[in-house]
C-alpha positions in Angstrom: 0.0 0.0 0.0 1.6 3.3 -1.0 1.9 5.8 1.8 1.3 9.5 1.1 3.2 10.9 4.0 5.3 9.6 6.9 5.6 11.9 9.9 7.0 9.4 12.3 9.4 10.4 15.1 11.4 8.7 17.8 8.3 8.1 19.9 5.5 7.4 17.4 4.7 6.0 14.0 2.5 8.5 12.2 1.3 7.7 8.7 -1.0 9.4 6.2 -2.6 7.6 3.3 -4.4 9.1 0.3 -7.2 7.1 -1.1 -6.4 5.1 -4.2 -9.4 3.5 -5.9 -7.3 0.6 -7.1 -6.6 -0.5 -3.5 -8.5 -3.5 -2.1 -10.5 -2.4 0.9 -12.5 -5.5 1.8 -14.8 -4.7 4.7 -15.0 -8.4 5.7 -11.2 -8.6 6.0 -10.5 -5.2 7.5 -13.4 -4.2 9.8 -13.5 -5.6 13.3 -16.8 -7.6 13.9 -17.2 -5.5 17.1 -17.6 -2.4 14.9 -20.1 -3.8 12.3 -23.1 -2.2 14.0 -21.3 1.1 14.5 -20.6 1.6 10.7 -23.8 0.1 9.2 -25.3 3.5 8.4 -22.1 5.3 7.4 -21.9 7.3 4.2 -19.7 5.3 1.6 -16.9 7.8 1.8 -16.8 7.7 5.6 -16.8 3.9 5.5 -13.8 4.1 3.1 -12.0 6.3 5.6 -12.6 3.7 8.4 -11.3 0.9 6.2 -8.2 3.0 5.2 -7.3 3.4 8.8 -7.7 -0.4 9.3 -5.5 -1.1 6.3 -2.8 1.2 7.8 -3.1 -0.7 11.1 -2.8 -4.1 9.4 0.6 -3.0 8.0 1.8 -1.9 11.4 0.2 -4.3 13.9 -1.5 -7.1 11.9 -2.9 -8.8 15.0 -4.4 -5.7 16.6 -7.9 -4.3 16.5 -9.3 -0.7 16.9 -12.1 -0.8 19.4 -14.0 2.0 21.2 -14.8 3.1 24.7 -17.1 6.2 25.0 -16.5 6.8 21.3 -12.7 7.0 21.9 -10.6 4.5 19.9 -8.1 2.2 21.6 -5.9 -0.7 20.5 -6.7 -4.2 21.5 -4.5 -5.7 22.8 -3.7 -2.4 24.5 0.1 -2.4 24.1 0.4 1.1 22.7 -1.5 4.4 22.4 -3.4 5.2 19.2 -5.0 8.2 17.5 -6.8 8.2 14.2 -8.2 10.9 11.9 -9.6 11.1 8.4 -11.0 13.6 5.9 -11.6 12.1 2.5 -9.5 11.3 0.5 -7.0 11.2 3.5 -6.8 8.9 6.5 -4.1 8.8 9.1 -3.0 6.8 12.1 -0.6 7.4 15.0 0.8 4.6 17.2 2.9 5.7 20.2 4.5 4.7 23.4 2.8 7.8 24.9 -0.6 9.5 24.6 -0.9 11.2 21.2 -3.5 13.1 19.3 -3.6 13.8 15.5 -6.1 15.6 13.4 -6.5 16.5 9.7 -8.6 19.5 8.4 -9.1 21.0 5.0 -8.4 24.7 4.7 -11.6 26.5 3.9 -12.9 30.0 4.4 -16.1 28.4 5.9 -14.1 28.1 9.2 -14.6 31.9 9.7 -18.4 31.3 10.2 -17.8 29.2 13.4 -14.8 30.9 15.1 -17.1 31.9 18.0 -17.6 28.2 18.8 -14.0 27.5 19.5 -12.2 30.8 20.3 -12.8 33.9 22.4 -12.3 37.4 20.9 -9.3 38.0 23.2 -7.5 35.0 21.7 -7.6 36.5 18.2 -5.3 39.5 18.3 -2.3 37.9 16.7 -4.2 36.6 13.6 -3.7 38.6 10.4 -6.9 39.3 8.5 -5.5 38.1 5.1 -4.6 34.7 6.5 -7.5 34.3 9.0 -8.8 31.0 7.5 -5.4 29.4 7.7 -4.8 30.4 11.3 -8.3 29.4 12.5 -8.0 26.0 10.8 -4.7 25.4 12.6 -6.2 26.4 15.9 -9.2 24.2 15.4 -7.0 21.3 14.4 -4.6 21.7 17.3 -7.5 21.8 19.8 -9.0 18.7 18.2 -5.7 16.9 18.6 -5.5 18.0 22.3 -9.0 16.8 22.8 -8.0 13.3 21.7 -5.4 13.2 24.5 -7.2 15.0 27.2 -11.0 15.0 26.9 -14.1 15.3 29.0 -17.8 15.5 28.1 -18.0 18.5 30.3 -15.4 20.5 28.5 -15.5 22.6 25.3 -12.9 23.5 22.7 -13.6 27.1 23.5 -13.5 27.1 27.3 -10.9 24.4 28.1 -8.4 24.3 25.2 -6.0 27.1 24.4 -3.5 27.7 21.5 -0.9 30.4 22.2 0.0 32.9 19.5 2.2 31.5 16.7 3.6 32.4 13.3 3.2 30.4 10.1 7.0 30.1 9.8 7.2 28.4 13.2 4.7 25.5 13.0 6.6 22.7 14.7 6.5 24.0 18.3 3.1 25.7 18.9 2.4 26.1 22.6 -1.0 25.0 23.7 -2.8 23.7 26.8 -5.8 22.0 28.3 -7.1 23.5 31.5 -9.9 24.1 33.9 -10.3 25.6 37.4 -8.2 22.9 39.0 -5.3 22.2 36.6 -3.4 23.2 33.4 -1.5 20.7 31.2 0.9 22.2 28.7 1.7 20.7 25.3 3.6 21.4 22.0 1.8 21.0 18.7 3.5 20.2 15.4 1.7 21.3 12.2 2.2 20.1 8.7 0.7 21.2 5.4 -0.1 19.2 2.3 -2.7 19.4 -0.6 -4.7 22.3 1.0 -4.9 20.3 4.3 -3.6 20.9 7.8 -2.3 18.0 9.8 -1.6 18.4 13.5 0.3 16.2 16.0 0.2 16.7 19.7 2.3 14.2 21.8 2.7 13.9 25.5 
């Protein structure tokens, strides 16, 4: 299976695959029986994304499954941490010794319609108007990656996840944090661009 990008580092294997219609994605061979009910009403493209992730996993850990607890994926047997993301035609998987979160988002001006859902006005002062859609897509994606590491049904991307000011020329060390009234956990995000997409990685 041809990989599109490999962003692996010393702690994690991080792979991105772009859909190739010649690739064999047999649902009976790839999908875990435990997830059959979960995907039965999926749109065909979403189902392809799910199968792409499984195909990536088969190449890395052929005897492992991706299962879910409270909608969060985990590996079975649980001998490593996992994060998955997809936005057709791309799908990605990260397998790590430590907690990890990855996210892929397509750059689109539509993000400007929803900035009030995931940022406060006082967070926006560093964002240049002519690149606003790029910056907000990165912020959204970094927050989504953090959520995959550190989440709660009581938290929101707006209230409990923060991305510190950054520049587009320095995208491999973006400061960010998850916090509430009781604690604050600091992280560094790494951001990559390809094909009008933003790909973010947050590792513990």
